[in-house]
BADO-129402 format. One record per residue: y, x, z of N, C-alpha, C in turn; residue in one letter. Coordinates in steps of 0.001 Angstrom, whole numbers, plus 524288, in hexadecimal, padded with zeros to 5 digits. Example, Ala and Ser with C-alpha at 12.3 -4.5 7.8 and 13.67 -1.06 7.14 Angstrom:
7E9C68338681E787EE6C8300C81E787F31C8339081E78A/7F7368323281BA87FBDC8356681BE48001E8326481EBES/
***
This chain:
81F1612468057D281A30122F405A5F819E81257D05FC9X/818B41226B0639E818941244B068FA812F41246C06AE1X/810E61292206B9380B76129B506D2580A531278C0727FX/80E421279B075EE80D6D1259C07B3580C0111FD407B1FX/80E2B11CE60776280CD31175C076E28070D116BC07556X/8053711A270720D7FFBD119E40706E7FC2F11B2A07504X/7FDB411F030780A7FA981204807CAB7FAB011BC70809AX/7FF361194A081287FFBC114DF084B07FBCF1109108348X/7FB7A10F5707E4B7F7D410B5007C8A7F23110D2407D26X/7F12C1121607C027EBD41141A07C9C7E9F1113770823CX/7ED53114C3085FD7EBB81146908B747EB5D10EC208D46X/7EE9110B5208B297EE15105C508C627E8E8103A908A60X/7E74D10563085C67E255103A8083917DDAA1064708628X/7DEAF10A69089277DA6710D3108BB47D754110AA0880BX/7D9C711275083DE7D726115BC080017D79B11B8008159X/7D3B511E6B07FB57D4181241C07FB67D70A125C807ACBX/7D87112ABD07A927DAF912CAD075CF7D74812C5607127X/7D24112CF90720C7CE7812C8506DC67CE58126F206BADX/7CE781233006F2F7CE6511DB506D747D35811C5606A81X/7D7CB11E6806C307DC9D11D7F069487DC5312017063F3X/7DA1A124BA063C17D9921277A05EC57D6741243605ADEX/7D2691219805CC37CF3A11E580594D7D253119B60573CX/7D5AB1177805A857D8EA1131A058D17DCE3114E3054C4X/7DF471196B055C27E34A11B660522D7E10811DD304D44X/7DC1011F3504D707D9A9121C8048F37DB2E127730487BX/7DBCA12A1204D027DD1B12FA104D0C7D9221327405072X/7D9541379B050697D5E013AA1053C27D81E13AA30594FX/7D4C613B9F05D327D67C13B5A062A47DAE113F2D063D9X/7DAB2143CE0617F7DEBA147B9062A87E428145F5060F1X/7E4561424A05D397E9681406705B5E7EBF613CB305F40X/7E8D313A36062A37EAF513658066447EEC2138E606A19X/7ED4E13D7C06C1B7F0D11403106FB47F6021416106D10X/7F5F4142E40681C7FAC5143ED065407FDEA13EED0646FX/7FB2313AA9063667FDCC1359F062AF80073133F8067BCX/7FDA31346606C187FFC6132A00710E8042C1362007304X/8043013AF9071658087313E7F072E880D3813DDC06F67X/80C9813AF706B23810E313A140678E8118113E2B0635DX/80DCC141D0062FA80E36145F305F1680BA91448C059E6X/809001401B059C88066713E77054F68069D13886054B9X/807F91365F0503480872130B904F96803DB12E9B04C7BX/8013B12A9E04E6F7FCF81284304B757FF1912555046BDX/7FBC9124500430B7FD671218A03E507FE7E11BCE03F8FX/8014C1193303BFA8025C113A203CA77FD521108003CDDX/7F98A111F5039C87F49010F16039C37F1B910FBD03EF3X/7F21F114650414A7EFAA11547046637F24B111EF04A91X/7F77E111A004A4E7FA4F10E6404E187F91B1089F04D67X/7F86B10707048997F6F210192047A67F1A61005804A1BX/7EE08103F3049C27E8EA1032C04C347E973102D00521EX/7ECD610629054457EDA71061F059EC7F032100FD05B9EX/7F4110FF38058AA7F6AA0FA49059F17F2D70F5BC05996X/7EFA70F5B40558A7EBD20F188054D77E7E10F1830594BX/7E6550F60E05B087E25E0F68505F1A7E4740F4FF06478X/7E96B0F6050658D7EB890F55A06ADB7EF010F09506B86X/7F1380EE96067407F4D80EA32067C37FA7A0EBC706881X/7FB9A0F0D406908801000F2A606962803500F2DA063E3X/808300F1080634980ACE0F15705E3B80BEC0F6FE05CC2X/80C930F7E8057BA80E010FD20055E68131B0FEF205866X/816CD0FB5A0592181BDA0FCFD05B4D81B5C0FEF0060E9X/8172D0FD76063A8816610FF82068E8815CE1056D068B7X/8130410757064C58120010CF206463816A710FFB06244X/81A9D10D350607481F1A10FD205E18823E010FDE061A2X/8236410DF60665E827CC10DF4069EF827B2112D606D56X/82BC4113680706982C451181C07393828191184B077D4X/827C911CC807A6F823F111D8F07E948249E11997082F4X/8205C11839085AF820DB114CE08A43823CC1179808E96X/825DF114990925A828AB11715096B08253C11B1109976X/8275111FAE09A478243B123D809CB78241E123590A2A3X/827D1120570A4C5828641202B0AA758250311BDB0ACE4X/81FFA11C060ABCF81C5F118490AE39817C811B5E0B070X/8187411D8F0B51D8146C120FA0B75B80F9411DF00B914X/80B7E120D60BA47806A111E700BC118073311BEC0C169X/80B0211D900C47280C0811B000C9698076211B160CD17X/805F9116790CF24801E71164E0D31D7FC6E117080D0F5X/7FBD31179A0CBD77F6C7119940C9F67F56911E9B0CCDDX/7F973121A40CE297F89C126A00D0C47F729125EB0D67EX/7F81B1213D0D8A07F6EF1203E0DE1B7F1B811D830DEE8X/7EF4911BCC0DAB27EA99118A30DB467E5EF11C1B0DC72X/7E57011D990E1547E166121560E2EC7DBED11F460E207X/7DB2311A180E2A37D5E7117E60E2447D4D11155F0DCFBX/7D8A9115470D9A07D7E91128A0D4AD7D46C115A60D0FBX/7D02C1133B0CF567CC9D115C10CBA97CDE6113CA0C62DX/7D1DD116170C3F07D3C6114630BEDF7D377118F10BB17X/7D12C117FE0B69A7D0A411C200B2C47D5F111D7E0B072X/7D638122250AE347DB1E123D40ABBB7DC921202A0A743X/7D8A511E310A4767D9B611AA40A0187DC08115830A207X/7D9C7113500A62C7DBC410E670A8477E12C10F1E0AABAX/7E1EB1138C0AD477E70A1149F0AF8C7EB2B114FD0AB49X/7E9E8117AC0A7057ED9B118360A2B37EECB112E40A042X/7EAC610F9E09FC17EB9710A7209D747EF451072E0A0CCX/7EE5E107180A5F07F1BB104160A96A7F7511062F0A954X/7F7D910B570A9677FD0E10DBA0A9617FFF110C7F0A458X/7FD2C10CAE09FF27FFA910B9709AEB8012F105D609A6FX/7FDDD1025809C487FF4F0FCD609C50804490FC0409F78X/8047B0FE6A0A4178090E0FDE20A76C80DEA0FFFB0A4A4X/80D651046B0A22F811C0106CF09F59813B01033409AFFX/80FFA100E40982F8114C0FD8D093C0813FA0F88B0958FX/811BD0F60309983813F50F12009B7A819420F21C09DF7X/819BE0F67F0A0D181EB50F7C20A34A822F00F89809F31X/821A40FB0809AE68257F0FBE3096C0827710F6AA0949AX/823D90F2FB093EF825560EDC409227828F00EB1D0961CX/827A30EBA609B2382AD90E96009F418304A0EBD809F4EX/830900F10409E9A835A20F3A509E888391F0F18C09A31X/836D30F074095B6839E90EE730915783C330E919092A0X/8393C0E5EE0957783B4F0E0DF0971683F6B0E18209B53X/83E5C0E4F909F26842110E5C60A36D8475D0E7900A16AX/847620EAB309D3B84C4B0ECBB09B1E84FC90E86309900X/84D810E3D3097E6850820DF73095CB8523B0DB95099FCX/850BB0DC9F09EDD851C70D8F40A313855010DB870A767X/856E20D85D0AAF1859D10DA520AF61856550DDDD0B2ADX/858480E2670B44D8550C0E60D0B755852EB0E3870BC4CX/84E070E4C60BD7784B840E2DD0C23784BD80E72B0C651X/84E520E6290CABB84EE30EA550CEA8849B40EBAB0D135X/848F90F0A00D27C8445B0F2630D556845AB0F2550DB26X/842F50EF0F0DE19844000EE5D0E3AA83F9F0F07A0E715X/83BB50F2DD0E4B2837450F4DC0E7AF838FD0F97D0EB05X/838730F9250F030839E60FD950F38F8361E102210F2DDX/83816106D80F380834D910B880F3A5835AC10E150F8F4X/8316210F430FB8D831C4110DD1010282DE71152B10246X/82F56118631060082BDB11C6E1081682A9611B5210DD0X/82B261166110F6E82A7C114E6114E4824CE113CF11662X/82125114BD112D881BB7113931140581A3510E36111F2X/8152510D3311131813701086E10E89814CC1035F1115BX/8145410338116848154A0FE5B1196081B100FCEA11932X/81E69100A611A818240B0FF9611A71825DF0FE65114E6X/823EE10152111178257C1006910BAC823EB0FAF8109EBX/81F380F93410B5F81D840F3EB109F0821210EFD210C43X/822E10F0B31110F826720ECFB1138382BBC0ECFC110C4X/82D770F18710F16832600F1E610C26831EC0EEF110703X/82D7F0EF991045B82CAF0ECFE0FF5582C540E71A1000AX/829910E54E1041A829520DFB11051D82ED10DD79105FDX/832110E04F108CF8376B0DE8A109B183A700DE4410493X/8399B0E2241012783C330E2210FC0E83A670DD8B0F8B5X/835900DBCA0F98F833830D7380F6CA835D00D2210F8E7X/8387E0D26A0FD4C83AA90CDBE0FFAD836B40CAA2102C4X/8329E0CD4E104B782E6F0CAB51079682F3D0CB4D10D72X/82D2F0C7941106682D180C839116078291E0CC6F11753X/829920CEE911BDE826200D35111D188208C0D1CC11E6AX/81F5C0CCAD11ECA81A240CB2B1208E817960C6E811D3DX/819930C5FF11887817760C1BE1154E814460C3D6110B7X/8107E0C0BE10ECC80DA70C24D10A16811470C27010557X/80FDF0C58810183812C90C5A60FC96810400C1B90F8E8X/813170BDBA0F770810DB0B99A0F42E80F280BBB80EEE2X/812940BEA50EC50811690C0D30E728813450C67C0E713X/80F990CA150E770810EF0CFA40E7B2813810D1790E2A0X/8116C0CFA30DE2F813810D1560D91F819400CFEF0D894X/81A980CB160D9CC8200F0C96C0D95E8238D0CC6E0DD22X/821980CD630E1E5824B10D04F0E5BE825C80D5D50E3D7X/821F10D83C0E1538229A0DD850DF448266D0DD8B0DAADX/825EF0D9B80D732829760D97F0D2B482F190D89E0D46AX/82FEF0D5BB0D8AD835480D4E80DA97837C20D9F60DC84X/834880DDD70DDB98369B0E2F00DF4F8380B0E6560DA9CX/8375D0E4480D5E5838A50E73D0D134834370EA8C0CF2AX/82F880E9DB0D14C82AF70ECB50CF61829090EA120CA6BX/8281F0ED190C64C825E90EB070C17681FFC0EAC80C21EX/81DD50E6160C21C8183A0E5560C2CA815D00E4190BD7CX/8125A0E77B0BBBD80FCE0E6E60B6B280A090E59D0B771X/808110E1F30B468802750E10F0B42D8005F0E39C0AF3DX/7FC220E67C0AFB97F9D40E91A0AB427F51B0E6020A95AX/7F4440E5C60A4397F0170E2790A2157EACC0E5280A1D2X/7E9C70E8C30A5507E4A90EB4F0A56C7E2B10EB710AB03X/7DD9C0EBE30ABA17DB400EC0E0B0C97D8FC0F1730B1C6X/7D97A0F33B0B6A67D7430F8470B8287D4300F7970BD2DX/7CF560F9320BD177CC3B0F9230C1D77CE090FD910C55DX/7CF480FC3F0CA327D0D11003F0CDEF7D6A01011E0CE5AX/7D9CA0FE540CB4F7DF780FEEA0CBAD7E20C0F9AD0CA98X/7E5400F7E90CE427E7D00F2D80CDCA7ED7A0F3390CC10X/7EFEE0F7CD0CCCD7F55B0F8430CB507F7760FDB40CC5AX/7FC280FEBD0CA717FEDE103A10CB83804B41029C0CB05X/807D41063F0CCC880D7A105760CCBF8104010AA90CC26X/8154610A570CAD48185410F120CA3F81E1C10DA80C9F1X/82170111540CB7A82700110F30CA54827CD113450C4E9X/82A2E110410C17682A51111830BBE382FF31123A0BA17X/830971154F0B60C835B4116250B3BC8376E11BC90B448X/83B9311D1D0B19083D7E122820B19383EAE124520B71AX/840FB120E50BA2D842441223A0BF9883EA011F830C374X/83A1C11DC10C18C8365411AF90C4D683906116A60C7F1X/83C04113660C53083F4A10F850C7C483CDF10A120C7E2X/83888109430C52E8365E103FF0C4BE830C0103E00C6BFX/82F90100B90CACA82A321005B0CCBC826E80FCBB0C951X/822530FE9C0C7C581ED30FB9E0C4638197A0FB590C6F6X/817430F6A70C717812080F5D50C93980EA00F36A0C4F7X/80A140F5AB0C4178068A0F3DC0C006801970F1A70C282X/8003D0ECE60C1107FB920EA4D0C3017F7900EA230BEA5X/7F2CB0EBA60BFD97EECB0EC5F0BBD67EAD50E7F80BBFBX/7EA800E5140B79A7E6770E1240B7007E6FF0DC990BAC0X/7E34C0D8F50BA587E3290D4700BDCF7E04B0D5D00C2C7X/7E30B0D6110C7147E0B10D7450CC1D7E1040D27F0CF9DX/7DD7F0D22D0D3677DD970CDFB0D7347E2DB0CE090D9FAX/7E4F40C94A0DAFE7EA360C8DE0DD1B7EB1B0CBFC0E204X/7E7760CBC80E5D17E8140CEB60EAA77E8340D48E0E99DX/7E4E70D63E0E6127E4900DBD30E4D07E98C0DDAE0E22FX/7EBB70DA620DEBB7F0800DBEE0DC097F5160DC4B0DFD3X/7F5570D8BE0E3A67F9910D8F70E77D7F95B0DE160EA90X/7F4950DFBB0EBED7F4080E4B10EEB47F5B20E93A0EB36X/7F4050E9180E64B7F58E0ED370E29A7FB7D0ED9A0E236X/7FE1A0E9270E1B2803CE0E9370E151806470EB520E651X/803FD0EA000EAD1805F70EC1A0EFB1805950F1FF0EFE3X/8011B0F4150EE498006D0F9C30EE2E8043F0FC5D0EA6AX/8049B0FA3D0E5B4807F90FCAB0E1C480DB10FC660E359X/80F3C0F8230E5ED8149B0F7D10E7D0815940FBF70EBF6X/811970FD020EF238120F101320F2F7812D11067A0F069X/80FD61078A0EC548108610C730E97C8161010CDE0E74BX/817FE1089E0E4E881D3B108B90E2A482164109A40E6CDX/820A6107670EB668248C107D70EF8C8247910D170F243X/81FD910F8A0F29381F42114290F5DF81E13119400F30CX/81BFA119110EE4F8195D11DB80EC3381BB411FF60E73BX/820B411F500E6628232E121C20E1D2828231248B0E391X/82829129B80E3E18239C12D270E33A8205B12D4B0E834X/81BB012F980E7C78183712FDC0EC4D815DB1354D0EC9CX/815921374F0F154813AA13CAF0F1F580E7F13D000F4F2X/80C76138860F6A980794138870F994802D0138910F610X/7FE4D137A70F8697F96B137900F5737F87A1321F0F339X/7F4F0131CB0EF717F37912CC60ED1E7F1391291F0F142X/7EDE612B440F49C7EB7E128180F8B67EF9F125DF0FC62X/7F3731290F0FDDA7F79A127421014F7FAE2122FF0FEB0X/7FBFE123AC0F9A77FF1111FCA0F6D27FC3B11A950F697X/7F72611AB30F5697F410115E60F5377F3F21132E0FA86X/7F348116350FEB77F30E113EF103ED7F84B1119010570X/7FC941142010429801BB111FA10553802B510CF710248X/8011210CD90FD5E801CB108230FA387FE9E1039B0FC64X/7F9E3104B70FE4B7F6991009B100967F91E0FE7A1058BX/7FB32101E8108D07FDBB1002B10DA4802B70FD1C10C6DX/805890FEB71086580A1F0FBCA106AD808820F6461051EX/8045E0F5DA101EF802820F0BB10030800E70ED5E104D3X/7FEA00EFD7108D47FD140ECEF10D73801B00EA5D11029X/805D30ED4F1110080A6B0EB1F113A280D6F0E77311011X/80D640E87210AF5810250E50A1075180D9B0DFA710714X/8086B0DF8F1066A805A00DAA510594803C90D81210A9EX/802C70DB3E10E9F801150D93B113B2804790DBA8117FEX/809730DA271184080CF70DC8D11C1E80AE10DBB9121A5X/80B250DFD1124BB808D70DFA1129F080AF60DB2112D30X/8100C0DA2F12CEB812620D62913039810850D0AE12ED9X/80E9A0CFEE12A1880C9E0CAD512892806B90CA78128A9X/8041C0CEC61274F7FE670CEAD126D37FBAE0CF3D12C19X/7FDC80D28612F7B7FB400D3741348A7FA680CE60137A2X/7FE5F0CAE7138077FD7E0C61413AFD7F94F0C27F1389FX/7F80D0C33F1339D7F4240BFF21310E7EE8A0C1991323DX/7EDDA0C659134527E8970C8671353C7E6C40C71613ABFX/7E2070C51613AFD7DFAA0C3E31400E7DA690C6AA1406AX/7D9210C876144F87D4230CB0F145C47D0450C73D14836X/7CB350C7DF147087C9260CBDA1437F7CA380CA7313DCAX/7CBA70CE5213AC87CCE80CD94135477C7E00CCF113224X/7C77E0C8C812F1C7C2F30C7C712BC47C4D60C6761264BX/7C13F0C6B6122997C2B30C55711D417C45F0BFA711CEBX/7C1C80BC4611FC87C3320B6BD11F987C8A40B5CB121DBX/7CA2C0B8E4125B97CF630B830128027D3B60B9F71244FX/7D2310BCF51204F7D6120BEDF11C8F7D6FE0BB1E11809X/7D3B70B7191178C7D42D0B385113167D99E0B110112BFX/7DBA80AEB1116E57E0EE0AC6F116707E5320B086115AEX/7E44C0B53E117B97E8330B95A117177E86A0BB4111175X/7E4010BB2A10ED67E3EB0BCB11094F7E7440B8F61061BX/7E6DB0B3EF107487EA070B01F1046B7EFD30B0CD105ADX/7F1040B21B10A877F67D0B2A110C187F8FC0B783109DCX/7F66B0BBF310A827F8CD0C0F2109197F78B0C2AC10386X/7F3C80C021101007F2680C1460FB8E7F0B40C6E80FAC0X/7ED4F0C8B60FE3E7EAF30CDDE0FDB97E51E0CD590FEBCX/7E2300D1630FD9B7DC810D12F0FE217DACE0D1E7103C9X/7D5EC0D062104E77D39E0D16A10A047D39F0D74610B1CX/7D23A0DA57107257D1E10DFFE107E17D71D0E2531097BX/7DB420E0741070F7E0750E26C1084D7E2010E0E410DD6X/7E0D20DC0B10F577E22A0DA4E114A67DF210DD5D118C5X/7DA2C0DE80117AB7D7060E17C11B627D93B0E6F911C02X/7DAA10E959117A67DCD90EE96117D87E21A0EE8C11AB3X/7E52E0EA7D119C67EA350EA1A11C697E9770E9671224FX/7E5A20E636123DA7E4830E57B129697E2E60EA9C12BF4X/7DFFA0EDD5129087DE6B0F2F612B167E3250F68812B96X/7E69F0F672127B87EB530F9B2127EF7EEC20F83212C94X/7EEDC0F32D12DCC7F1FB0F14C1323A7EF1A0F1D713769X/7EA560F41A137207E7180F50513BC27E5C70EFF313EA6X/7E5310EBD713B937E3940E6DE13DDA7DDA80E63213DBDX/7DB100E99013AD57D5680E9EF13AFE7D3FD0EFB213B49X/7CF720F0CB13D807CDBC0F63513E147CB6E0F831138F5X/7CADA0FD5F138677C8470FF79133B87C2DE0FD27132E8X/7BFF20FC3F1371E7BAB90F9F41369D7BAFD0F44D134ADX/7BEDD0F167136887BF800EC0D134A67C1030EC0212ED9X/7C46A0EF9612D717C5EC0F000127ED7C1270F13B12490X/7BDFD0F4D41265E7B94B0F648123737B58B0F1AA12302X/7B4E90EEBF127437B1570EA48127477B3320E6161236FX/7B83D0E4D0123907BA4A0E0D3120067B9FC0E29A11A54X/7BAE30E7961196E7BA740E9B21141F7B4DE0E9641122DX/7B1210EA59115927AB9C0E9F21141D7AA320E449112D2X/7AC6E0E092115B67AB790DB15114847AD6E0D9BB10F08X/7B1F70DBB810DAD7B4150DACB1086E7B0920DD3A1044BX/7AECB0E1F8105487AB560E4971018E7A62E0E1A5100FDX/7A3FC0DFCD1055179F120DCEA1053179F930D7F1101FBX/7A4060D56F1025E7A4F90D0A50FF617A6A50D1C30F9BFX/7A7160D6B40F85C7A8AD0D85C0F31C7AE1F0D6590F1C5X/7B1AD0D7010F5897B7100D5400F4D67BACD0D9C30F3B2X/7B8CF0DE600F29E7BC480E2D60F1CC7C00A0E1F00ED42X/7BE0E0DFF50E8EA7C14E0DF420E44A7C38C0D9C60E3DCX/7C0D40D5F80E6097C2AA0D0960E5B07C0EB0CD950EA7BX/7C4A80CB0F0ECF67C3950C8080F1AD7C3970C2340F066X/7C1490BEF20F3C07C1560B94B0F2CC7C6E60B7400F220X/7C7A00B4340EE0E7CCBB0B1E20ED197D0700B5230E9DDX/7CF050B9FC0E8B87D29B0BD6A0E5DA7D4010BB3D0E07BX/7D02A0B9250DDB47D1220B7660D8577D4B30B2A60D817X/7D55F0AFFD0DC8B7D8C80AB6D0DCA27DE7D0ACE50DD8FX/7DF7A0B1DB0DEB17E4D00B38D0DFCD7E80A0B3800DAC6X/7EC960B12A0DB137F01B0B1270D6927F2450B6A20D5CAX/7F17D0B8BC0D1197F3340BE0C0D0027F91C0BE360CF5FX/7FBAA0C1B50D22A801490C25B0D18E802710C5320CC6BX/8066C0C3710C9B5807D00C5C90C4B480D7B0C79B0C4B4X/80E890CC210C27A814030CDC00C1E4817040C9D10BE97X/81BDB0C8F30BFF581F030C50E0BD34823A30C7670BA47X/825220CC220BB98829FA0CE4B0B97D829C00CF030B398X/825530D1000B198824F00D1E60ABF18253F0CCBE0A905X/8225D0C8D30AAFD822860C3B40A87D828150C17E0A8A9X/82AD80C24C0ACFD8302F0C0570AD5F833B50C2F60A95BX/832FF0C8200A8838361E0CADC0A494834F00C8D109F20X/82FE70C7D609E0A82E700C5A7098F5831050C05A0982FX/830EF0BD1209C468335C0B7EB09BD4839350B85409ACFX/83BD10BBEB09D778416F0BC7E09CC6842CE0BE4909740X/83F8D0C1A709514840C50C3EF08FFF83E8A0C0DD08B68X/83A470BE0D08C5B837920BB90087EF836920B5C3088C8X/839350B35C08C80838BA0ADD408DCB833CA0ACD8090F2X/833370A7F7092AB82ED50A6A0096128299D0A6B009338X/829B90A63108E1F824F20A68608B088258E0AB0E08732X/824150AFAA088FC825210B461085E0822E20B40F0805BX/825FE0B5B907CAE824380B60C07749821BB0BB670768BX/81C920BB68075DD819D30C0650759D81B8B0C3A8070EEX/81D1D0C10B06CBA81EE40C40806826823C90C72906975X/8277A0C4B506C3182C360C77906DB182B0B0CBA8071BCX/827A40CA5F0756C826080CE3D079418239C0D2F007697X/820670D1E3072A681DC50D63206FEE821B50D9B806D38X/825D60D75706B21829DA0DA7F0689482CA50DE0A06C78X/82D360DC330713D830180DF1B0753482CA00E29F07889X/827890E229077E6823F20E4BA07B928212D0E96707940X/823D50EC3A075CE821FD0F1710744181D070F16807104X/81B8A0ECDE06EC3816CE0ECC206BA6811D70ECA906EE0X/812230EA8B0739280D800EA26076D8809C00E615074A2X/804C30E675075F0801010E28007437802780DD1B0763FX/8015B0D92107330802D90D3CE074968006B0D21E079BCX/7FB8F0D39807AB37F9030D20707F8F7FBB50D45908453X/7FD820D92D083D7800310DBA4088358057A0D91008926X/8083B0D7BE084F480D370D5050857F80C600CFBC08813X/8085C0CCF20866B807420C7D7088B1805DD0C85C08E72X/802F50CC6E08FC8801930CD760953E8067E0CE3C0987EX/80A2D0D13C0968180F040D244099568126B0CD61099A3X/812B10CA74095588160E0C5E209530814160C189098B5X/80EF50C1420997480CC70BD1509CAA80C870BE960A25BX/80E0A0C35A0A3B380DF60C51A0A91D808F30C7BB0AA92X/804820C5860A9067FF590C7B80AA0E7FB5C0C3F50A7F1X/7F6AE0C5E80A71D7F2730C2870A56B7F0810BF480A9F7X/7ED430BB630A8D27EB1F0B80C0ACE67E7A60BB200B088X/7E7AC0B9A20B5747E44F0BC300B93D7DEA80BBA80B78EX/7DBD50BFF50B7A37D6540BFF50B65C7D5370C1010B0A6X/7D9430C1190AD507D8580C21E0A7CF7D7B80C7EA0A6E0X/7D54F0C9410A2937D4770CEB80A1437D9940D11809F8CX/7DADA0D5940A1BE7DFF60D7EA0A0DF7DFFB0DC1009C9FX/7DB880DD4809A587DB620E125096327DD6B0DEAA09134X/7E1940E0C308F0C7E3F10DE6A08A6F7E0C00DF5E0858CX/7E0240DB5C082667DDDF0DBE407D397E26C0DBF60796AX/7E3A10E07B077477E8590E107074217E7A60DE5D06EDDX/7EB770DB4406D447EB450D892068407ECE80DC34063D4X/7EC1C0DA4D05F087EE080DD4105A8E7F3F60DD5005A98X/7F65B0E1B00596D7FC0A0E20A059AD7FEA50DF9005500X/803930DE3C055BD806D90DCA50516B80A160E16304FD8X/809060E38504B8F80BAF0E84A049F880F890E7180459DX/
***
């Protein structure tokens, strides 16, 4: 019996040790012993846990999850207001899904990691990464997710939503040899593209990193600016005086938000600080901070690599029964989520775990 697996499920469910104790039918002090591996719960207690969570009994009887999955850019999220419970849930989901992906990768031809790592500063690094993507230095990126996956980055979608955090990333593995990016919940397409730009900047520049959290966040934002709105292509598109209406066609072309374009124009010194403040106030007055006109019509980009691996290993119409046998006893809903690539845009991402097959 591996207590770490029980803790993994507890944190995915968002339970306290007291709540787990109630499910197992033990006292709270016993949970710490169970999770440390010094005490094994009874078979009947495990059956209750399996019934409650949807994880098969065999999930709890396998070896520990991979230890080499650090918190990564959770440590860089200076402004993220995320509780310890929500952070643990997102991290555990990422750990669980990544383990499933590793098992599939081991059966397939190795995918080379082509993501450059640079200490040349955010602007130069973004240009290096764009070149590695095979892009011209001044064109929009049609699909950011696909471009990132072609660099060998493992892009995972997590089936939970967190207010205040859109994603995180880390170099994973014993030698930190594999870049992993995790996207949280269903986010507006423009917002997700910016998140991926920032996280790619962290992966390219900040492992290891010796600066402050604030400096890391600012460098990642500047990287995203040059990656998604390269100066040589974006600058000629801007005309003064800059207005929100003049940005409408640029939003369709570059697939970024008004707020991002305004900030980029300020970084390029094409508008003054006062102009930036005025345009930002207009956005706030219109209540566009979280959602701008047309955002919901944006087609959400979805990672394709995991679905492609499933297709290669389990045919074009995956057999969930076979997947379940190979997927460590994960809940059926989670397996279906992974096999389908992602849930529909706008659907609720909180999984309702089914009764397990034990």
